[in-house]
C-alpha distance (Angstrom), angle and dihedral (degrees) to the residues before:
residue distance angle dihedral
M1 . . .
E2 3.77 . .
T3 3.82 91.0 .
N4 3.83 89.9 60.8
K5 3.81 90.4 59.4
Q6 3.80 92.0 50.6
H7 3.82 95.3 45.8
P8 3.84 97.2 78.0
N9 3.81 90.0 45.9
I10 3.83 91.4 53.8
C11 3.81 92.1 48.0
F12 3.80 90.0 51.1
R13 3.81 91.5 50.9
I14 3.80 93.1 48.2
G15 3.80 90.8 47.7
L16 3.80 91.2 49.2
I17 3.80 92.4 49.6
L18 3.81 92.7 48.3
G19 3.79 91.5 47.3
L20 3.79 92.5 51.7
M21 3.80 91.0 47.5
C22 3.81 90.4 53.6
L23 3.79 89.8 52.3
F24 3.79 100.2 45.9
I25 3.81 108.1 29.3
P26 3.84 96.8 72.4
Y27 3.83 91.4 51.6
T28 3.77 95.1 46.9
M29 3.80 91.2 47.5
V30 3.82 91.2 54.3
A31 3.79 92.4 44.0
Q32 3.79 93.5 50.4
S33 3.78 102.1 43.2
D34 3.80 110.1 22.0
K35 3.76 137.4 57.7
V36 3.79 117.8 -128.5
V37 3.80 123.0 -151.1
Q38 3.79 117.5 -157.3
V39 3.80 111.3 -140.2
Y40 3.78 124.6 -161.0
F41 3.78 122.6 -170.9
D42 3.78 128.1 -143.9
I43 3.79 106.5 -177.0
E44 3.80 107.5 178.3
G45 3.78 91.3 -35.5
K46 3.81 96.2 -44.4
E47 3.78 125.5 109.8
V48 3.82 115.0 -129.5
N49 3.81 135.1 164.7
F50 3.79 139.6 -151.2
S51 3.80 91.0 -83.1
N52 3.83 89.3 62.7
G53 3.80 93.9 69.2
V54 3.80 101.0 -80.6
E55 3.81 113.3 139.4
L56 3.78 129.8 -170.5
S57 3.78 132.4 -161.3
F58 3.79 138.7 157.8
F59 3.78 131.1 -138.8
L60 3.77 122.0 -147.4
D61 3.80 125.0 167.7
G62 3.82 91.0 -13.9
K63 3.82 93.8 -53.2
E64 3.80 124.8 115.0
I65 3.80 115.6 -132.2
E66 3.79 119.2 -165.4
P67 3.80 114.0 -160.3
L68 3.78 126.7 -144.5
L69 3.83 103.4 -94.3
Y70 3.77 130.0 -148.5
L71 3.81 127.9 -171.0
N72 3.81 91.3 -84.1
G73 3.76 106.0 6.5
F74 3.78 150.7 21.2
V75 3.77 141.8 -125.9
V76 3.81 110.0 -108.9
P77 3.82 108.8 -116.3
D78 3.79 121.6 -133.3
F79 3.81 104.6 -94.2
G80 3.80 93.5 179.4
N81 3.80 112.5 -146.2
A82 3.81 95.1 -21.4
K83 3.80 116.5 138.5
A84 3.83 94.6 -159.3
V85 3.81 141.2 8.2
D86 3.78 135.3 -164.3
V87 3.82 114.4 -109.5
C88 3.78 120.5 -149.4
F89 3.81 124.7 -169.7
R90 3.79 119.2 -173.8
Y91 3.78 121.3 -160.4
K92 3.79 126.3 168.7
R93 3.82 91.9 -12.2
K94 3.82 92.6 -54.4
V95 3.79 122.5 116.0
Y96 3.80 123.8 -137.8
R97 3.79 111.9 -170.1
I98 3.78 130.0 -173.7
D99 3.78 112.6 -169.4
A100 3.79 127.0 -144.3
L101 3.80 99.4 4.7
P102 3.83 107.5 -176.3
I103 3.81 114.9 -114.2
N104 3.83 91.5 -125.9
K105 3.84 88.0 70.9
F106 3.81 87.1 72.4
E107 3.82 87.5 71.9
T108 3.83 89.9 69.9
D109 3.79 138.1 62.4
W110 3.80 116.4 -105.1
T111 3.77 138.6 -139.6
F112 3.78 112.1 -162.9
G113 3.78 112.6 -161.7
I114 3.77 143.3 179.7
D115 3.80 122.3 -165.0
K116 3.79 130.9 177.2
K117 3.79 133.7 -177.2
P118 2.95 123.2 -34.0
F119 3.80 86.2 47.7
K120 3.78 125.1 -152.2
E121 3.81 107.9 -106.3
E122 3.83 94.3 -109.7
N123 3.82 90.8 52.1
K124 3.80 98.9 43.3
P125 3.83 108.9 130.9
Q126 3.81 124.4 -141.0
N127 3.80 93.1 -129.6
E128 3.83 113.6 80.3
K129 3.82 91.6 -153.3
V130 3.81 93.5 65.7
R131 3.80 109.7 109.3
M132 3.81 98.6 175.7
I133 3.78 141.3 7.9
Y134 3.76 134.5 -165.8
F135 3.75 125.3 -168.8
I136 3.77 150.2 167.1
R137 3.79 117.5 -134.9
F138 3.79 114.0 -158.5
S139 3.81 116.8 -147.7
P140 3.81 116.1 -170.1
K141 3.80 112.8 -129.7
D142 3.82 90.4 -126.2
G143 3.82 91.0 63.7
S144 3.81 96.9 -111.8
D145 3.80 122.5 136.7
G146 3.78 115.8 -66.3
T147 3.76 137.8 -154.6
Q148 3.78 135.4 -129.7
V149 3.77 142.1 -150.4
I150 3.81 116.1 -142.6
V151 3.79 127.8 -167.8
A152 3.82 114.0 -163.6
I153 3.81 122.6 -157.8
T154 3.80 113.5 -156.0
K155 3.78 132.2 -158.2
N156 3.80 115.1 -89.8
């Protein structure tokens, strides 16, 4: 009879352990094996995130690769021995592509931005014919100075 009293207690413990495993195993697997890049968005001076319609994909050897996205970041896919990949952001049905982004840029956090006339002071291009720019700023995780890639769209 004493085993009947312990049976519900054992089931509860097993259920609790399984529930906790379901919660924590996916996060520890990502943390142990994959790199995560934090992505911030500056769309004409407004901060947005992936849940606001921003999409991200990569192109390598003619194949599209869609990373696992988080609210403000993504898990870096396995690009094999590639030295560079094409990065494609989509926002409001428009495509913003940066070709041949070096793989070492996936060691940093990113700010993807779009700016149109009148430009913010820090984005103001030298060429008067530029009507829009889009960019990725790369911020090293150690806080040192970063770099950026800018694509300028000029008037026709």
